[in-house]
mmCIF file as gemmi writes it, N, C-alpha and C atoms, coordinates in Angstrom:
data_model
loop_
_atom_site.group_PDB
_atom_site.id
_atom_site.type_symbol
_atom_site.label_atom_id
_atom_site.label_alt_id
_atom_site.label_comp_id
_atom_site.label_asym_id
_atom_site.label_entity_id
_atom_site.label_seq_id
_atom_site.pdbx_PDB_ins_code
_atom_site.Cartn_x
_atom_site.Cartn_y
_atom_site.Cartn_z
_atom_site.occupancy
_atom_site.B_iso_or_equiv
_atom_site.pdbx_formal_charge
_atom_site.auth_seq_id
_atom_site.auth_asym_id
_atom_site.pdbx_PDB_model_num
ATOM 1 N N . MET Axp A 1 ? 49.572 -42.625 -52.063 1 0 ? 1 A 1
ATOM 2 C CA . MET Axp A 1 ? 49.221 -43.196 -53.349 1 0 ? 1 A 1
ATOM 3 C C . MET Axp A 1 ? 48.552 -42.137 -54.215 1 0 ? 1 A 1
ATOM 4 N N . GLU Axp A 2 ? 49.02 -42.006 -55.412 1 0 ? 2 A 1
ATOM 5 C CA . GLU Axp A 2 ? 48.43 -41.055 -56.343 1 0 ? 2 A 1
ATOM 6 C C . GLU Axp A 2 ? 47.28 -41.725 -57.09 1 0 ? 2 A 1
ATOM 7 N N . ILE Axp A 3 ? 46.308 -40.928 -57.451 1 0 ? 3 A 1
ATOM 8 C CA . ILE Axp A 3 ? 45.183 -41.447 -58.229 1 0 ? 3 A 1
ATOM 9 C C . ILE Axp A 3 ? 45.503 -41.253 -59.701 1 0 ? 3 A 1
ATOM 10 N N . GLY Axp A 4 ? 45.437 -42.333 -60.472 1 0 ? 4 A 1
ATOM 11 C CA . GLY Axp A 4 ? 45.777 -42.285 -61.894 1 0 ? 4 A 1
ATOM 12 C C . GLY Axp A 4 ? 44.632 -41.76 -62.737 1 0 ? 4 A 1
ATOM 13 N N . ILE Axp A 5 ? 44.464 -40.466 -62.715 1 0 ? 5 A 1
ATOM 14 C CA . ILE Axp A 5 ? 43.352 -39.844 -63.425 1 0 ? 5 A 1
ATOM 15 C C . ILE Axp A 5 ? 43.461 -40.053 -64.941 1 0 ? 5 A 1
ATOM 16 N N . ALA Axp A 6 ? 44.644 -39.927 -65.49 1 0 ? 6 A 1
ATOM 17 C CA . ALA Axp A 6 ? 44.795 -40.005 -66.946 1 0 ? 6 A 1
ATOM 18 C C . ALA Axp A 6 ? 44.445 -41.39 -67.477 1 0 ? 6 A 1
ATOM 19 N N . SER Axp A 7 ? 44.922 -42.43 -66.836 1 0 ? 7 A 1
ATOM 20 C CA . SER Axp A 7 ? 44.647 -43.773 -67.341 1 0 ? 7 A 1
ATOM 21 C C . SER Axp A 7 ? 43.188 -44.153 -67.133 1 0 ? 7 A 1
ATOM 22 N N . VAL Axp A 8 ? 42.61 -43.745 -66.013 1 0 ? 8 A 1
ATOM 23 C CA . VAL Axp A 8 ? 41.196 -44.029 -65.763 1 0 ? 8 A 1
ATOM 24 C C . VAL Axp A 8 ? 40.324 -43.254 -66.75 1 0 ? 8 A 1
ATOM 25 N N . ALA Axp A 9 ? 40.671 -42.016 -67.018 1 0 ? 9 A 1
ATOM 26 C CA . ALA Axp A 9 ? 39.923 -41.221 -67.996 1 0 ? 9 A 1
ATOM 27 C C . ALA Axp A 9 ? 40.037 -41.832 -69.395 1 0 ? 9 A 1
ATOM 28 N N . ALA Axp A 10 ? 41.194 -42.366 -69.723 1 0 ? 10 A 1
ATOM 29 C CA . ALA Axp A 10 ? 41.375 -42.988 -71.037 1 0 ? 10 A 1
ATOM 30 C C . ALA Axp A 10 ? 40.476 -44.212 -71.18 1 0 ? 10 A 1
ATOM 31 N N . ILE Axp A 11 ? 40.383 -45.019 -70.134 1 0 ? 11 A 1
ATOM 32 C CA . ILE Axp A 11 ? 39.497 -46.184 -70.174 1 0 ? 11 A 1
ATOM 33 C C . ILE Axp A 11 ? 38.046 -45.733 -70.333 1 0 ? 11 A 1
ATOM 34 N N . THR Axp A 12 ? 37.669 -44.688 -69.617 1 0 ? 12 A 1
ATOM 35 C CA . THR Axp A 12 ? 36.301 -44.184 -69.701 1 0 ? 12 A 1
ATOM 36 C C . THR Axp A 12 ? 35.973 -43.69 -71.108 1 0 ? 12 A 1
ATOM 37 N N . VAL Axp A 13 ? 36.891 -42.963 -71.722 1 0 ? 13 A 1
ATOM 38 C CA . VAL Axp A 13 ? 36.658 -42.452 -73.086 1 0 ? 13 A 1
ATOM 39 C C . VAL Axp A 13 ? 36.561 -43.59 -74.087 1 0 ? 13 A 1
ATOM 40 N N . ILE Axp A 14 ? 37.431 -44.575 -73.965 1 0 ? 14 A 1
ATOM 41 C CA . ILE Axp A 14 ? 37.381 -45.72 -74.888 1 0 ? 14 A 1
ATOM 42 C C . ILE Axp A 14 ? 36.051 -46.457 -74.728 1 0 ? 14 A 1
ATOM 43 N N . CYS Axp A 15 ? 35.625 -46.66 -73.494 1 0 ? 15 A 1
ATOM 44 C CA . CYS Axp A 15 ? 34.348 -47.344 -73.25 1 0 ? 15 A 1
ATOM 45 C C . CYS Axp A 15 ? 33.173 -46.522 -73.76 1 0 ? 15 A 1
ATOM 46 N N . TYR Axp A 16 ? 33.247 -45.212 -73.635 1 0 ? 16 A 1
ATOM 47 C CA . TYR Axp A 16 ? 32.203 -44.327 -74.166 1 0 ? 16 A 1
ATOM 48 C C . TYR Axp A 16 ? 32.066 -44.528 -75.676 1 0 ? 16 A 1
ATOM 49 N N . LEU Axp A 17 ? 33.198 -44.592 -76.361 1 0 ? 17 A 1
ATOM 50 C CA . LEU Axp A 17 ? 33.178 -44.798 -77.815 1 0 ? 17 A 1
ATOM 51 C C . LEU Axp A 17 ? 32.651 -46.187 -78.169 1 0 ? 17 A 1
ATOM 52 N N . VAL Axp A 18 ? 33.008 -47.19 -77.379 1 0 ? 18 A 1
ATOM 53 C CA . VAL Axp A 18 ? 32.47 -48.539 -77.604 1 0 ? 18 A 1
ATOM 54 C C . VAL Axp A 18 ? 30.955 -48.532 -77.419 1 0 ? 18 A 1
ATOM 55 N N . GLY Axp A 19 ? 30.481 -47.827 -76.401 1 0 ? 19 A 1
ATOM 56 C CA . GLY Axp A 19 ? 29.044 -47.72 -76.173 1 0 ? 19 A 1
ATOM 57 C C . GLY Axp A 19 ? 28.323 -47.091 -77.348 1 0 ? 19 A 1
ATOM 58 N N . HIS Axp A 20 ? 28.911 -46.056 -77.929 1 0 ? 20 A 1
ATOM 59 C CA . HIS Axp A 20 ? 28.298 -45.428 -79.103 1 0 ? 20 A 1
ATOM 60 C C . HIS Axp A 20 ? 28.327 -46.367 -80.303 1 0 ? 20 A 1
ATOM 61 N N . ALA Axp A 21 ? 29.395 -47.134 -80.438 1 0 ? 21 A 1
ATOM 62 C CA . ALA Axp A 21 ? 29.465 -48.094 -81.542 1 0 ? 21 A 1
ATOM 63 C C . ALA Axp A 21 ? 28.385 -49.159 -81.4 1 0 ? 21 A 1
ATOM 64 N N . VAL Axp A 22 ? 28.152 -49.605 -80.178 1 0 ? 22 A 1
ATOM 65 C CA . VAL Axp A 22 ? 27.093 -50.588 -79.941 1 0 ? 22 A 1
ATOM 66 C C . VAL Axp A 22 ? 25.733 -49.981 -80.254 1 0 ? 22 A 1
ATOM 67 N N . LYS Axp A 23 ? 25.553 -48.718 -79.873 1 0 ? 23 A 1
ATOM 68 C CA . LYS Axp A 23 ? 24.273 -48.042 -80.095 1 0 ? 23 A 1
ATOM 69 C C . LYS Axp A 23 ? 23.934 -47.964 -81.588 1 0 ? 23 A 1
ATOM 70 N N . VAL Axp A 24 ? 24.918 -47.63 -82.418 1 0 ? 24 A 1
ATOM 71 C CA . VAL Axp A 24 ? 24.648 -47.5 -83.849 1 0 ? 24 A 1
ATOM 72 C C . VAL Axp A 24 ? 24.652 -48.853 -84.563 1 0 ? 24 A 1
ATOM 73 N N . SER Axp A 25 ? 25.111 -49.901 -83.889 1 0 ? 25 A 1
ATOM 74 C CA . SER Axp A 25 ? 25.161 -51.22 -84.52 1 0 ? 25 A 1
ATOM 75 C C . SER Axp A 25 ? 23.787 -51.87 -84.633 1 0 ? 25 A 1
ATOM 76 N N . GLY Axp A 26 ? 22.814 -51.347 -83.876 1 0 ? 26 A 1
ATOM 77 C CA . GLY Axp A 26 ? 21.485 -51.929 -83.928 1 0 ? 26 A 1
ATOM 78 C C . GLY Axp A 26 ? 21.224 -52.919 -82.807 1 0 ? 26 A 1
ATOM 79 N N . LEU Axp A 27 ? 22.254 -53.241 -82.014 1 0 ? 27 A 1
ATOM 80 C CA . LEU Axp A 27 ? 22.076 -54.118 -80.862 1 0 ? 27 A 1
ATOM 81 C C . LEU Axp A 27 ? 21.21 -53.408 -79.825 1 0 ? 27 A 1
ATOM 82 N N . ASP Axp A 28 ? 20.417 -54.153 -79.092 1 0 ? 28 A 1
ATOM 83 C CA . ASP Axp A 28 ? 19.525 -53.57 -78.104 1 0 ? 28 A 1
ATOM 84 C C . ASP Axp A 28 ? 20.324 -52.744 -77.091 1 0 ? 28 A 1
ATOM 85 N N . ASN Axp A 29 ? 19.862 -51.532 -76.798 1 0 ? 29 A 1
ATOM 86 C CA . ASN Axp A 29 ? 20.574 -50.612 -75.901 1 0 ? 29 A 1
ATOM 87 C C . ASN Axp A 29 ? 20.704 -51.133 -74.477 1 0 ? 29 A 1
ATOM 88 N N . LYS Axp A 30 ? 19.889 -52.101 -74.08 1 0 ? 30 A 1
ATOM 89 C CA . LYS Axp A 30 ? 19.985 -52.608 -72.72 1 0 ? 30 A 1
ATOM 90 C C . LYS Axp A 30 ? 21.298 -53.349 -72.467 1 0 ? 30 A 1
ATOM 91 N N . PHE Axp A 31 ? 21.997 -53.74 -73.524 1 0 ? 31 A 1
ATOM 92 C CA . PHE Axp A 31 ? 23.267 -54.45 -73.381 1 0 ? 31 A 1
ATOM 93 C C . PHE Axp A 31 ? 24.466 -53.514 -73.263 1 0 ? 31 A 1
ATOM 94 N N . ILE Axp A 32 ? 24.283 -52.242 -73.52 1 0 ? 32 A 1
ATOM 95 C CA . ILE Axp A 32 ? 25.404 -51.3 -73.518 1 0 ? 32 A 1
ATOM 96 C C . ILE Axp A 32 ? 26.13 -51.262 -72.176 1 0 ? 32 A 1
ATOM 97 N N . PRO Axp A 33 ? 25.459 -51.146 -71.028 1 0 ? 33 A 1
ATOM 98 C CA . PRO Axp A 33 ? 26.206 -51.123 -69.76 1 0 ? 33 A 1
ATOM 99 C C . PRO Axp A 33 ? 27.027 -52.388 -69.518 1 0 ? 33 A 1
ATOM 100 N N . VAL Axp A 34 ? 26.494 -53.53 -69.89 1 0 ? 34 A 1
ATOM 101 C CA . VAL Axp A 34 ? 27.234 -54.784 -69.704 1 0 ? 34 A 1
ATOM 102 C C . VAL Axp A 34 ? 28.467 -54.804 -70.606 1 0 ? 34 A 1
ATOM 103 N N . ILE Axp A 35 ? 28.285 -54.401 -71.842 1 0 ? 35 A 1
ATOM 104 C CA . ILE Axp A 35 ? 29.398 -54.42 -72.797 1 0 ? 35 A 1
ATOM 105 C C . ILE Axp A 35 ? 30.496 -53.45 -72.373 1 0 ? 35 A 1
ATOM 106 N N . VAL Axp A 36 ? 30.129 -52.218 -72.007 1 0 ? 36 A 1
ATOM 107 C CA . VAL Axp A 36 ? 31.168 -51.263 -71.617 1 0 ? 36 A 1
ATOM 108 C C . VAL Axp A 36 ? 31.812 -51.659 -70.283 1 0 ? 36 A 1
ATOM 109 N N . GLY Axp A 37 ? 31.068 -52.321 -69.408 1 0 ? 37 A 1
ATOM 110 C CA . GLY Axp A 37 ? 31.656 -52.82 -68.17 1 0 ? 37 A 1
ATOM 111 C C . GLY Axp A 37 ? 32.7 -53.891 -68.432 1 0 ? 37 A 1
ATOM 112 N N . VAL Axp A 38 ? 32.379 -54.819 -69.325 1 0 ? 38 A 1
ATOM 113 C CA . VAL Axp A 38 ? 33.327 -55.889 -69.674 1 0 ? 38 A 1
ATOM 114 C C . VAL Axp A 38 ? 34.547 -55.304 -70.381 1 0 ? 38 A 1
ATOM 115 N N . VAL Axp A 39 ? 34.317 -54.406 -71.326 1 0 ? 39 A 1
ATOM 116 C CA . VAL Axp A 39 ? 35.44 -53.771 -72.04 1 0 ? 39 A 1
ATOM 117 C C . VAL Axp A 39 ? 36.317 -53.002 -71.049 1 0 ? 39 A 1
ATOM 118 N N . GLY Axp A 40 ? 35.69 -52.294 -70.119 1 0 ? 40 A 1
ATOM 119 C CA . GLY Axp A 40 ? 36.448 -51.571 -69.103 1 0 ? 40 A 1
ATOM 120 C C . GLY Axp A 40 ? 37.284 -52.502 -68.244 1 0 ? 40 A 1
ATOM 121 N N . GLY Axp A 41 ? 36.706 -53.636 -67.846 1 0 ? 41 A 1
ATOM 122 C CA . GLY Axp A 41 ? 37.458 -54.616 -67.057 1 0 ? 41 A 1
ATOM 123 C C . GLY Axp A 41 ? 38.663 -55.15 -67.806 1 0 ? 41 A 1
ATOM 124 N N . VAL Axp A 42 ? 38.483 -55.456 -69.067 1 0 ? 42 A 1
ATOM 125 C CA . VAL Axp A 42 ? 39.587 -55.949 -69.894 1 0 ? 42 A 1
ATOM 126 C C . VAL Axp A 42 ? 40.667 -54.873 -70.042 1 0 ? 42 A 1
ATOM 127 N N . LEU Axp A 43 ? 40.236 -53.634 -70.277 1 0 ? 43 A 1
ATOM 128 C CA . LEU Axp A 43 ? 41.204 -52.537 -70.409 1 0 ? 43 A 1
ATOM 129 C C . LEU Axp A 43 ? 41.93 -52.265 -69.087 1 0 ? 43 A 1
ATOM 130 N N . GLY Axp A 44 ? 41.232 -52.466 -67.971 1 0 ? 44 A 1
ATOM 131 C CA . GLY Axp A 44 ? 41.874 -52.294 -66.672 1 0 ? 44 A 1
ATOM 132 C C . GLY Axp A 44 ? 43.003 -53.286 -66.464 1 0 ? 44 A 1
ATOM 133 N N . VAL Axp A 45 ? 42.756 -54.547 -66.809 1 0 ? 45 A 1
ATOM 134 C CA . VAL Axp A 45 ? 43.806 -55.562 -66.689 1 0 ? 45 A 1
ATOM 135 C C . VAL Axp A 45 ? 44.937 -55.271 -67.673 1 0 ? 45 A 1
ATOM 136 N N . ALA Axp A 46 ? 44.585 -54.846 -68.879 1 0 ? 46 A 1
ATOM 137 C CA . ALA Axp A 46 ? 45.616 -54.496 -69.855 1 0 ? 46 A 1
ATOM 138 C C . ALA Axp A 46 ? 46.48 -53.349 -69.346 1 0 ? 46 A 1
ATOM 139 N N . ALA Axp A 47 ? 45.846 -52.35 -68.739 1 0 ? 47 A 1
ATOM 140 C CA . ALA Axp A 47 ? 46.598 -51.21 -68.205 1 0 ? 47 A 1
ATOM 141 C C . ALA Axp A 47 ? 47.548 -51.643 -67.096 1 0 ? 47 A 1
ATOM 142 N N . LEU Axp A 48 ? 47.109 -52.601 -66.283 1 0 ? 48 A 1
ATOM 143 C CA . LEU Axp A 48 ? 47.967 -53.114 -65.213 1 0 ? 48 A 1
ATOM 144 C C . LEU Axp A 48 ? 49.203 -53.787 -65.787 1 0 ? 48 A 1
ATOM 145 N N . TYR Axp A 49 ? 49.013 -54.649 -66.781 1 0 ? 49 A 1
ATOM 146 C CA . TYR Axp A 49 ? 50.136 -55.408 -67.323 1 0 ? 49 A 1
ATOM 147 C C . TYR Axp A 49 ? 50.989 -54.626 -68.308 1 0 ? 49 A 1
ATOM 148 N N . ILE Axp A 50 ? 50.435 -53.53 -68.839 1 0 ? 50 A 1
ATOM 149 C CA . ILE Axp A 50 ? 51.253 -52.642 -69.678 1 0 ? 50 A 1
ATOM 150 C C . ILE Axp A 50 ? 52.142 -51.777 -68.789 1 0 ? 50 A 1
ATOM 151 N N . ASN Axp A 51 ? 51.816 -51.748 -67.503 1 0 ? 51 A 1
ATOM 152 C CA . ASN Axp A 51 ? 52.552 -50.954 -66.51 1 0 ? 51 A 1
ATOM 153 C C . ASN Axp A 51 ? 52.415 -49.457 -66.757 1 0 ? 51 A 1
ATOM 154 N N . LEU Axp A 52 ? 51.189 -49.006 -66.944 1 0 ? 52 A 1
ATOM 155 C CA . LEU Axp A 52 ? 50.97 -47.57 -67.033 1 0 ? 52 A 1
ATOM 156 C C . LEU Axp A 52 ? 51.445 -46.94 -65.729 1 0 ? 52 A 1
ATOM 157 N N . PRO Axp A 53 ? 52.207 -45.887 -65.815 1 0 ? 53 A 1
ATOM 158 C CA . PRO Axp A 53 ? 52.841 -45.339 -64.607 1 0 ? 53 A 1
ATOM 159 C C . PRO Axp A 53 ? 51.879 -44.805 -63.561 1 0 ? 53 A 1
ATOM 160 N N . ASP Axp A 54 ? 50.725 -44.322 -63.942 1 0 ? 54 A 1
ATOM 161 C CA . ASP Axp A 54 ? 49.821 -43.729 -62.957 1 0 ? 54 A 1
ATOM 162 C C . ASP Axp A 54 ? 48.543 -44.536 -62.751 1 0 ? 54 A 1
ATOM 163 N N . PHE Axp A 55 ? 48.544 -45.806 -63.155 1 0 ? 55 A 1
ATOM 164 C CA . PHE Axp A 55 ? 47.353 -46.626 -63.009 1 0 ? 55 A 1
ATOM 165 C C . PHE Axp A 55 ? 47.147 -46.969 -61.535 1 0 ? 55 A 1
ATOM 166 N N . PRO Axp A 56 ? 45.946 -46.746 -61.001 1 0 ? 56 A 1
ATOM 167 C CA . PRO Axp A 56 ? 45.727 -46.869 -59.551 1 0 ? 56 A 1
ATOM 168 C C . PRO Axp A 56 ? 45.437 -48.286 -59.049 1 0 ? 56 A 1
ATOM 169 N N . ALA Axp A 57 ? 46.033 -49.29 -59.645 1 0 ? 57 A 1
ATOM 170 C CA . ALA Axp A 57 ? 45.821 -50.662 -59.179 1 0 ? 57 A 1
ATOM 171 C C . ALA Axp A 57 ? 47.152 -51.399 -59.19 1 0 ? 57 A 1
ATOM 172 N N . ALA Axp A 58 ? 47.325 -52.26 -58.207 1 0 ? 58 A 1
ATOM 173 C CA . ALA Axp A 58 ? 48.567 -53.019 -58.107 1 0 ? 58 A 1
ATOM 174 C C . ALA Axp A 58 ? 48.338 -54.514 -58.281 1 0 ? 58 A 1
ATOM 175 N N . ASP Axp A 59 ? 47.083 -54.94 -58.389 1 0 ? 59 A 1
ATOM 176 C CA . ASP Axp A 59 ? 46.785 -56.366 -58.557 1 0 ? 59 A 1
ATOM 177 C C . ASP Axp A 59 ? 45.648 -56.523 -59.57 1 0 ? 59 A 1
ATOM 178 N N . PRO Axp A 60 ? 45.502 -57.709 -60.152 1 0 ? 60 A 1
ATOM 179 C CA . PRO Axp A 60 ? 44.502 -57.904 -61.203 1 0 ? 60 A 1
ATOM 180 C C . PRO Axp A 60 ? 43.062 -57.656 -60.766 1 0 ? 60 A 1
ATOM 181 N N . LEU Axp A 61 ? 42.701 -58.047 -59.555 1 0 ? 61 A 1
ATOM 182 C CA . LEU Axp A 61 ? 41.324 -57.869 -59.117 1 0 ? 61 A 1
ATOM 183 C C . LEU Axp A 61 ? 40.955 -56.386 -59.008 1 0 ? 61 A 1
ATOM 184 N N . THR Axp A 62 ? 41.86 -55.611 -58.449 1 0 ? 62 A 1
ATOM 185 C CA . THR Axp A 62 ? 41.624 -54.167 -58.359 1 0 ? 62 A 1
ATOM 186 C C . THR Axp A 62 ? 41.607 -53.539 -59.745 1 0 ? 62 A 1
ATOM 187 N N . ALA Axp A 63 ? 42.472 -54.025 -60.636 1 0 ? 63 A 1
ATOM 188 C CA . ALA Axp A 63 ? 42.509 -53.502 -62.004 1 0 ? 63 A 1
ATOM 189 C C . ALA Axp A 63 ? 41.195 -53.757 -62.716 1 0 ? 63 A 1
ATOM 190 N N . VAL Axp A 64 ? 40.613 -54.948 -62.531 1 0 ? 64 A 1
ATOM 191 C CA . VAL Axp A 64 ? 39.321 -55.253 -63.133 1 0 ? 64 A 1
ATOM 192 C C . VAL Axp A 64 ? 38.25 -54.325 -62.56 1 0 ? 64 A 1
ATOM 193 N N . ALA Axp A 65 ? 38.267 -54.13 -61.244 1 0 ? 65 A 1
ATOM 194 C CA . ALA Axp A 65 ? 37.276 -53.262 -60.604 1 0 ? 65 A 1
ATOM 195 C C . ALA Axp A 65 ? 37.389 -51.823 -61.102 1 0 ? 65 A 1
ATOM 196 N N . VAL Axp A 66 ? 38.61 -51.308 -61.188 1 0 ? 66 A 1
ATOM 197 C CA . VAL Axp A 66 ? 38.819 -49.942 -61.687 1 0 ? 66 A 1
ATOM 198 C C . VAL Axp A 66 ? 38.328 -49.837 -63.129 1 0 ? 66 A 1
ATOM 199 N N . GLY Axp A 67 ? 38.623 -50.846 -63.927 1 0 ? 67 A 1
ATOM 200 C CA . GLY Axp A 67 ? 38.184 -50.837 -65.318 1 0 ? 67 A 1
ATOM 201 C C . GLY Axp A 67 ? 36.68 -50.883 -65.466 1 0 ? 67 A 1
ATOM 202 N N . ILE Axp A 68 ? 36.024 -51.743 -64.669 1 0 ? 68 A 1
ATOM 203 C CA . ILE Axp A 68 ? 34.564 -51.845 -64.743 1 0 ? 68 A 1
ATOM 204 C C . ILE Axp A 68 ? 33.91 -50.532 -64.332 1 0 ? 68 A 1
ATOM 205 N N . VAL Axp A 69 ? 34.395 -49.948 -63.242 1 0 ? 69 A 1
ATOM 206 C CA . VAL Axp A 69 ? 33.83 -48.671 -62.796 1 0 ? 69 A 1
ATOM 207 C C . VAL Axp A 69 ? 34.062 -47.589 -63.842 1 0 ? 69 A 1
ATOM 208 N N . SER Axp A 70 ? 35.219 -47.593 -64.462 1 0 ? 70 A 1
ATOM 209 C CA . SER Axp A 70 ? 35.503 -46.613 -65.515 1 0 ? 70 A 1
ATOM 210 C C . SER Axp A 70 ? 34.577 -46.816 -66.709 1 0 ? 70 A 1
ATOM 211 N N . GLY Axp A 71 ? 34.337 -48.073 -67.073 1 0 ? 71 A 1
ATOM 212 C CA . GLY Axp A 71 ? 33.433 -48.361 -68.181 1 0 ? 71 A 1
ATOM 213 C C . GLY Axp A 71 ? 32.01 -47.937 -67.88 1 0 ? 71 A 1
ATOM 214 N N . LEU Axp A 72 ? 31.554 -48.234 -66.667 1 0 ? 72 A 1
ATOM 215 C CA . LEU Axp A 72 ? 30.191 -47.842 -66.304 1 0 ? 72 A 1
ATOM 216 C C . LEU Axp A 72 ? 30.064 -46.332 -66.146 1 0 ? 72 A 1
ATOM 217 N N . ALA Axp A 73 ? 31.161 -45.661 -65.82 1 0 ? 73 A 1
ATOM 218 C CA . ALA Axp A 73 ? 31.14 -44.196 -65.757 1 0 ? 73 A 1
ATOM 219 C C . ALA Axp A 73 ? 30.849 -43.606 -67.141 1 0 ? 73 A 1
ATOM 220 N N . ALA Axp A 74 ? 31.278 -44.3 -68.178 1 0 ? 74 A 1
ATOM 221 C CA . ALA Axp A 74 ? 30.982 -43.836 -69.537 1 0 ? 74 A 1
ATOM 222 C C . ALA Axp A 74 ? 29.475 -43.865 -69.79 1 0 ? 74 A 1
ATOM 223 N N . THR Axp A 75 ? 28.795 -44.883 -69.299 1 0 ? 75 A 1
ATOM 224 C CA . THR Axp A 75 ? 27.346 -44.956 -69.437 1 0 ? 75 A 1
ATOM 225 C C . THR Axp A 75 ? 26.691 -43.83 -68.658 1 0 ? 75 A 1
ATOM 226 N N . GLY Axp A 76 ? 27.192 -43.579 -67.453 1 0 ? 76 A 1
ATOM 227 C CA . GLY Axp A 76 ? 26.658 -42.489 -66.644 1 0 ? 76 A 1
ATOM 228 C C . GLY Axp A 76 ? 26.862 -41.138 -67.294 1 0 ? 76 A 1
ATOM 229 N N . ALA Axp A 77 ? 28.02 -40.937 -67.902 1 0 ? 77 A 1
ATOM 230 C CA . ALA Axp A 77 ? 28.291 -39.666 -68.578 1 0 ? 77 A 1
ATOM 231 C C . ALA Axp A 77 ? 27.334 -39.47 -69.747 1 0 ? 77 A 1
ATOM 232 N N . ASP Axp A 78 ? 27.049 -40.55 -70.46 1 0 ? 78 A 1
ATOM 233 C CA . ASP Axp A 78 ? 26.107 -40.455 -71.576 1 0 ? 78 A 1
ATOM 234 C C . ASP Axp A 78 ? 24.709 -40.098 -71.069 1 0 ? 78 A 1
ATOM 235 N N . GLN Axp A 79 ? 24.292 -40.68 -69.953 1 0 ? 79 A 1
ATOM 236 C CA . GLN Axp A 79 ? 22.974 -40.39 -69.396 1 0 ? 79 A 1
ATOM 237 C C . GLN Axp A 79 ? 22.879 -38.954 -68.878 1 0 ? 79 A 1
ATOM 238 N N . ILE Axp A 80 ? 23.956 -38.453 -68.289 1 0 ? 80 A 1
ATOM 239 C CA . ILE Axp A 80 ? 23.973 -37.056 -67.829 1 0 ? 80 A 1
ATOM 240 C C . ILE Axp A 80 ? 23.814 -36.117 -69.016 1 0 ? 80 A 1
ATOM 241 N N . ALA Axp A 81 ? 24.524 -36.406 -70.096 1 0 ? 81 A 1
ATOM 242 C CA . ALA Axp A 81 ? 24.417 -35.56 -71.293 1 0 ? 81 A 1
ATOM 243 C C . ALA Axp A 81 ? 22.986 -35.58 -71.839 1 0 ? 81 A 1
ATOM 244 N N . LYS Axp A 82 ? 22.35 -36.754 -71.843 1 0 ? 82 A 1
ATOM 245 C CA . LYS Axp A 82 ? 20.97 -36.856 -72.316 1 0 ? 82 A 1
ATOM 246 C C . LYS Axp A 82 ? 20.026 -36.026 -71.439 1 0 ? 82 A 1
ATOM 247 N N . GLN Axp A 83 ? 20.196 -36.117 -70.126 1 0 ? 83 A 1
ATOM 248 C CA . GLN Axp A 83 ? 19.312 -35.403 -69.196 1 0 ? 83 A 1
ATOM 249 C C . GLN Axp A 83 ? 19.486 -33.89 -69.31 1 0 ? 83 A 1
ATOM 250 N N . LEU Axp A 84 ? 20.694 -33.436 -69.549 1 0 ? 84 A 1
ATOM 251 C CA . LEU Axp A 84 ? 20.935 -31.993 -69.676 1 0 ? 84 A 1
ATOM 252 C C . LEU Axp A 84 ? 20.348 -31.439 -70.964 1 0 ? 84 A 1
ATOM 253 N N . ASN Axp A 85 ? 20.214 -32.278 -71.975 1 0 ? 85 A 1
ATOM 254 C CA . ASN Axp A 85 ? 19.681 -31.827 -73.265 1 0 ? 85 A 1
ATOM 255 C C . ASN Axp A 85 ? 18.163 -31.858 -73.322 1 0 ? 85 A 1
ATOM 256 N N . GLN Axp A 86 ? 17.505 -32.364 -72.292 1 0 ? 86 A 1
ATOM 257 C CA . GLN Axp A 86 ? 16.036 -32.437 -72.313 1 0 ? 86 A 1
ATOM 258 C C . GLN Axp A 86 ? 15.415 -31.134 -71.894 1 0 ? 86 A 1
């Protein structure tokens, strides 16, 4: 089984941008991980049903899990960038 790096990275980038949009919207920052996790889960299911060729899930539950992890990875990437800039 190949790991679908491109599709997972795309979900992570989209969730990262959603997280930044939430941040500038004035909504409390504590909701950002939940929002990007939900968006990632939705994008994971969408990727499954769009039939992306390298998506690493074959069923909806795994697709949701891959999407959520990808979304939360966007939050982690943002925190790493913050820590490196301190």
